[in-house]
C-alpha positions as CSV (number, residue, x, y, z in Angstrom):
1,M,85.5,155.6,120.6
2,K,85.8,151.9,121.6
3,F,88.0,150.6,124.3
4,G,90.0,148.4,121.9
5,Q,90.8,151.4,119.7
6,I,91.8,153.5,122.7
7,F,94.0,150.6,124.0
8,K,95.6,150.2,120.6
9,T,96.4,154.0,120.4
10,V,97.8,154.1,123.9
11,G,99.8,151.0,123.3
12,G,101.3,152.6,120.2
13,Y,102.7,155.4,122.3
14,V,103.9,153.3,125.2
15,W,106.6,151.5,123.3
16,R,107.9,154.8,121.7
17,L,108.6,156.6,124.9
18,P,111.4,154.2,126.1
19,L,112.8,154.0,122.6
20,C,113.0,157.8,122.5
21,A,114.6,157.9,125.9
22,F,117.2,155.4,124.9
23,A,117.9,157.2,121.6
24,Y,118.3,160.5,123.5
25,I,120.7,159.1,126.1
26,A,122.7,157.2,123.4
27,G,122.9,160.4,121.2
28,T,123.9,162.5,124.1
29,M,126.7,160.2,125.1
30,A,127.9,159.7,121.5
31,S,127.9,163.4,120.8
32,A,129.8,164.2,124.0
33,R,132.5,161.7,123.1
34,L,132.7,163.0,119.6
35,V,133.1,166.6,120.7
36,S,135.8,165.6,123.2
37,A,137.6,163.4,120.6
38,I,137.7,166.3,118.2
39,G,139.2,168.5,120.9
40,M,136.3,170.9,121.3
41,K,134.9,172.0,124.6
42,L,131.3,171.5,125.5
43,P,129.4,174.8,126.0
44,P,129.0,175.7,129.7
45,I,125.6,175.6,131.3
46,P,124.4,178.9,132.8
47,E,124.8,179.2,136.5
48,Q,121.1,179.8,137.3
49,A,120.0,176.7,135.3
50,N,119.3,173.4,137.0
51,E,121.1,170.8,134.9
52,Q,118.7,167.9,136.0
53,M,115.6,169.9,135.2
54,M,117.0,171.0,131.8
55,G,117.7,167.4,130.8
56,L,114.3,166.2,132.1
57,C,112.4,168.8,130.1
58,L,114.4,168.1,127.0
59,L,113.9,164.4,127.3
60,I,110.1,164.7,127.9
61,S,109.6,167.2,125.1
62,S,111.6,165.2,122.5
63,C,109.9,161.9,123.5
64,C,106.4,163.4,123.3
65,G,107.0,165.4,120.2
66,N,108.6,162.5,118.3
67,S,105.9,160.0,119.3
68,I,103.1,162.3,118.3
69,C,104.7,163.5,115.0
70,H,105.6,160.0,113.8
71,S,102.4,158.3,114.8
72,R,100.6,159.7,111.8
73,E,103.1,158.7,109.1
74,S,102.2,156.0,106.6
75,G,104.4,153.5,105.0
76,N,106.7,150.6,106.0
77,P,107.4,150.7,109.8
78,V,111.1,149.9,109.1
79,F,111.5,153.1,107.1
80,R,109.3,155.2,109.6
81,S,111.5,154.3,112.5
82,G,114.6,156.0,110.9
83,P,113.5,159.6,111.5
84,L,112.2,158.6,115.0
85,L,115.6,157.3,116.0
86,S,117.5,160.1,114.4
87,Q,115.5,162.8,116.2
88,G,115.6,161.2,119.7
């Protein structure tokens, strides 16, 4: 594998990670506001769970999973970015 091809592949993943992180944070904030606007309560986090570690693991897994799954799709990049943004 040539260096240029490796650099292109890595570069393809680098821009997706911040995009997924932003989509995750925006989706979390929007859903929390929607749930509170409807009048529902958010489910409680178990006492033994570390909230920061749970959020970090969810963020990393969703970013990596989305960037890997959507890197192999073919078609117009505008239409490919829809599922990527909706699953962040």
